[in-house]
C-alpha positions as CSV (number, residue, x, y, z in Angstrom):
1,M,13.9,16.8,-18.8
2,G,12.6,13.7,-17.0
3,M,14.3,12.1,-14.0
4,K,16.6,9.2,-14.0
5,I,14.6,6.0,-13.4
6,D,16.0,2.8,-11.8
7,I,14.1,-0.4,-11.3
8,V,16.1,-2.2,-8.6
9,G,16.0,-5.7,-7.2
10,C,15.3,-5.3,-3.5
11,G,18.5,-7.2,-2.7
12,R,20.5,-4.5,-4.5
13,V,19.1,-1.5,-2.5
14,T,21.9,-0.1,-0.4
15,A,21.7,1.1,3.2
16,D,22.1,4.7,2.0
17,E,19.3,4.3,-0.5
18,R,17.0,3.0,2.3
19,V,17.8,6.1,4.4
20,A,17.1,8.4,1.4
21,M,13.8,6.6,0.6
22,Y,12.6,6.8,4.2
23,A,13.5,10.5,4.3
24,V,11.2,11.2,1.3
25,F,8.5,8.9,2.8
26,A,8.6,10.8,6.2
27,R,7.9,14.1,4.5
28,Y,4.4,13.0,3.6
29,Y,3.3,10.3,6.0
30,E,2.5,10.2,9.7
31,N,2.5,7.4,12.3
32,L,5.8,6.1,10.9
33,D,8.0,3.3,12.2
34,R,11.4,2.9,10.5
35,A,11.7,-0.7,11.5
36,R,8.3,-1.4,10.0
37,F,9.4,0.4,6.8
38,D,12.5,-1.8,6.5
39,Q,10.6,-5.0,7.3
40,D,8.0,-4.1,4.6
41,L,10.8,-3.4,2.1
42,D,12.4,-6.8,2.8
43,T,9.2,-8.5,1.6
44,K,9.3,-6.8,-1.8
45,D,11.0,-7.9,-5.0
46,W,11.4,-4.5,-6.8
47,V,11.9,-0.9,-6.0
48,I,11.3,1.8,-8.5
49,Q,13.6,4.8,-7.7
50,L,13.3,8.3,-9.2
51,R,16.4,10.5,-9.1
52,D,16.7,14.2,-9.6
53,N,19.5,15.7,-11.8
54,D,21.9,15.6,-8.8
55,G,21.3,11.9,-8.2
56,S,19.1,12.4,-5.1
57,I,16.1,10.0,-4.7
58,V,13.0,12.1,-4.9
59,G,10.4,9.3,-5.2
60,F,10.0,5.5,-5.1
61,S,7.6,2.6,-5.1
62,T,8.1,-0.9,-3.8
63,V,6.6,-3.9,-5.6
64,E,6.0,-7.5,-4.7
65,Q,5.6,-10.0,-7.5
66,Y,4.3,-13.5,-6.9
67,R,2.2,-16.3,-8.3
68,H,-1.2,-16.7,-6.8
69,D,-2.9,-20.1,-6.9
70,G,-6.4,-20.5,-5.5
71,A,-10.0,-21.4,-6.1
72,A,-10.3,-18.3,-8.3
73,G,-7.5,-19.6,-10.5
74,A,-3.8,-19.0,-11.0
75,A,-2.4,-15.5,-11.8
76,V,0.7,-13.4,-11.4
77,I,0.1,-10.6,-8.9
78,L,2.1,-7.3,-8.7
79,Y,1.4,-5.7,-5.3
80,S,2.4,-2.1,-4.8
81,G,3.6,-1.2,-1.3
82,D,5.1,2.0,0.0
83,T,4.9,4.7,-2.6
84,I,5.6,8.4,-2.7
85,V,7.0,11.1,-5.0
86,D,8.2,14.5,-3.8
87,R,5.6,17.1,-4.5
88,A,7.9,19.1,-6.8
89,H,8.2,16.1,-9.2
90,R,4.7,14.7,-9.5
91,K,3.6,16.2,-12.8
92,C,6.2,14.5,-14.9
93,G,4.6,11.0,-14.9
94,D,7.9,9.2,-14.4
95,L,6.7,6.9,-11.7
96,A,3.7,5.8,-13.8
97,G,5.9,5.3,-16.8
98,A,8.4,3.2,-14.8
99,F,5.7,1.1,-13.3
100,G,4.4,0.5,-16.7
101,H,7.7,-1.0,-17.8
102,L,7.6,-3.3,-14.8
103,L,4.0,-4.4,-15.6
104,L,4.7,-5.1,-19.2
105,R,7.8,-7.1,-18.4
106,A,5.7,-9.2,-16.0
107,V,3.1,-9.8,-18.7
108,A,5.8,-10.8,-21.2
109,E,7.3,-13.3,-18.7
110,S,4.0,-14.7,-17.4
111,G,3.4,-17.2,-20.1
112,D,-0.3,-18.2,-20.2
113,L,-1.0,-16.7,-16.7
114,P,-2.9,-13.5,-16.5
115,V,-1.2,-10.6,-14.6
116,Y,-3.1,-8.4,-12.2
117,W,-2.0,-5.3,-10.3
118,L,-3.1,-5.2,-6.7
119,L,-3.2,-1.5,-5.6
120,T,-4.2,-0.6,-2.0
121,S,-5.2,3.0,-2.0
122,K,-4.9,5.0,1.2
123,G,-5.3,8.3,-0.6
124,V,-7.4,9.9,-3.3
125,R,-4.3,10.6,-5.5
126,T,-3.4,6.9,-5.6
127,Y,-6.9,5.8,-6.5
128,R,-7.3,8.5,-9.1
129,F,-4.3,6.9,-11.0
130,L,-6.5,4.0,-12.0
131,P,-9.1,5.8,-14.2
132,V,-6.4,8.0,-15.7
133,F,-4.4,5.0,-17.1
134,F,-6.7,1.9,-17.3
135,K,-9.8,1.1,-19.2
136,T,-11.0,-1.4,-16.7
137,F,-10.4,-1.7,-13.0
138,F,-12.4,-2.4,-9.8
139,P,-13.9,-1.3,-7.6
140,R,-15.3,1.8,-9.3
141,H,-18.4,4.0,-9.2
142,D,-20.0,3.1,-12.5
143,Q,-19.7,-0.6,-12.8
144,D,-19.7,-3.7,-10.6
145,P,-16.9,-6.2,-11.1
146,P,-17.6,-9.5,-12.9
147,V,-18.2,-12.3,-10.5
148,A,-14.9,-14.0,-11.3
149,F,-12.9,-10.8,-11.0
150,K,-14.5,-10.0,-7.6
151,R,-13.8,-13.6,-6.4
152,L,-10.1,-13.3,-7.3
153,L,-9.8,-9.8,-5.7
154,D,-11.3,-11.1,-2.5
155,E,-9.2,-14.2,-2.4
156,V,-5.9,-12.3,-3.1
157,A,-6.7,-9.6,-0.6
158,T,-7.9,-12.0,2.1
159,R,-4.7,-14.1,1.8
160,K,-2.5,-10.9,2.2
161,F,-4.5,-9.0,4.8
162,G,-6.5,-11.6,6.6
163,R,-9.3,-10.4,8.8
164,N,-8.4,-6.8,8.2
165,Y,-9.9,-7.1,4.7
166,S,-13.7,-6.7,4.2
167,P,-15.0,-8.4,1.1
168,A,-18.2,-6.4,1.4
169,T,-16.5,-3.0,1.0
170,Q,-13.0,-4.0,-0.4
171,V,-11.5,-1.9,2.5
172,I,-8.5,-3.0,4.5
173,H,-9.0,-1.7,8.0
174,Q,-5.7,-0.8,9.6
175,C,-7.2,0.4,12.9
176,G,-4.7,3.2,13.1
177,Q,-1.8,0.7,13.3
178,R,-0.1,1.7,10.1
179,D,1.1,4.9,8.6
180,W,-1.2,7.4,6.8
181,L,-0.8,10.4,4.5
182,C,-0.6,13.8,6.2
183,A,-3.6,16.0,5.8
184,E,-1.8,18.3,3.3
185,E,-1.6,15.4,0.8
186,H,-5.4,15.0,0.7
187,D,-6.6,18.6,0.8
188,P,-6.0,19.7,-2.8
189,L,-7.8,16.8,-4.4
190,L,-10.7,16.8,-1.8
191,L,-11.7,20.1,-3.4
192,K,-12.5,18.2,-6.6
193,R,-15.6,16.4,-5.1
194,S,-17.4,16.9,-8.4
195,D,-15.1,14.1,-9.7
196,A,-17.1,10.9,-9.6
197,H,-14.0,8.8,-8.9
198,I,-13.0,10.9,-5.9
199,R,-16.5,10.9,-4.5
200,F,-16.6,7.1,-4.8
201,F,-13.2,6.7,-3.0
202,L,-14.4,8.9,-0.1
203,Q,-17.7,7.1,0.2
204,Q,-16.1,3.6,0.0
205,N,-13.2,4.3,2.2
206,P,-14.1,6.9,4.9
207,G,-11.3,5.6,7.2
208,Y,-8.5,6.7,4.7
209,I,-7.6,9.6,7.1
210,K,-6.1,7.0,9.5
211,G,-4.6,4.7,7.0
212,D,-7.5,2.4,5.9
213,E,-6.9,1.2,2.3
214,L,-9.2,0.4,-0.6
215,A,-8.1,-2.8,-2.3
216,C,-8.2,-2.3,-6.1
217,M,-7.2,-4.5,-9.0
218,A,-6.7,-4.1,-12.7
219,Q,-5.7,-6.8,-15.2
220,M,-2.3,-6.0,-16.8
221,S,-2.3,-6.1,-20.6
222,E,-1.6,-3.6,-23.4
223,E,-5.3,-3.9,-24.3
224,N,-6.3,-2.6,-20.8
225,L,-3.9,0.4,-20.9
226,N,-5.3,3.5,-22.5
227,T,-3.4,5.6,-25.1
228,R,-2.2,8.0,-22.5
229,A,-0.7,5.2,-20.4
230,L,1.1,3.7,-23.4
231,R,2.5,7.1,-24.4
232,V,3.8,7.7,-20.9
233,I,5.5,4.3,-20.7
234,R,7.0,4.6,-24.2
235,N,8.4,8.0,-23.4
236,R,10.3,6.8,-20.4
237,E,13.7,5.0,-20.3
238,V,14.5,2.9,-17.3
239,T,17.7,1.3,-16.0
240,W,17.3,-2.2,-14.5
241,R,19.6,-3.2,-11.5
242,E,18.9,-6.8,-10.8
């Protein structure tokens, strides 16, 4: 049986839920700062919460949704912030399915504007999500992004991360000033170095160990979701708390 999935407006997240979310986060991340965690949450619009059968929060992802206007054109951006799922609940695909509901709602409400997902990957598992669910995304090992796509990614990432973002590598250099995944989170997937996507991530973002992030982007549309992604989304029910 899948978990209960809530998509919650950030203004509806209670103090107890913040404590529970931070507790899950602290199991898997190092160099933490509770005040920074709360400040980051305050900048977001949505929180996806996964709950076990007893109602306990066992995973979450924070999402900022905003309109971007710039030289590269106008678009709706969904930016994923702090994200973690307890190790015992990762194989169910509930977080991916819930995020798909949020993405498809953004597409339905965006009118003529394209919708893009900005994912900053500080771990192999996060980056590996992209080829599992999307037909097209960048950066990737086997294809350079179209010029217009790269221009938009650079513009969006530079506005959000300033000088920390390198357009040459698409890496956000955190200089050890942010949190990072504990070593145990990387080790199992690092054994799969025969995977071309994993090799690319490690080569492109060698500073991931101390929290450097690879800025990635995919256009959100049903056409860009593969059949596995669509199946995972359609097999999940979510409750909206707005």
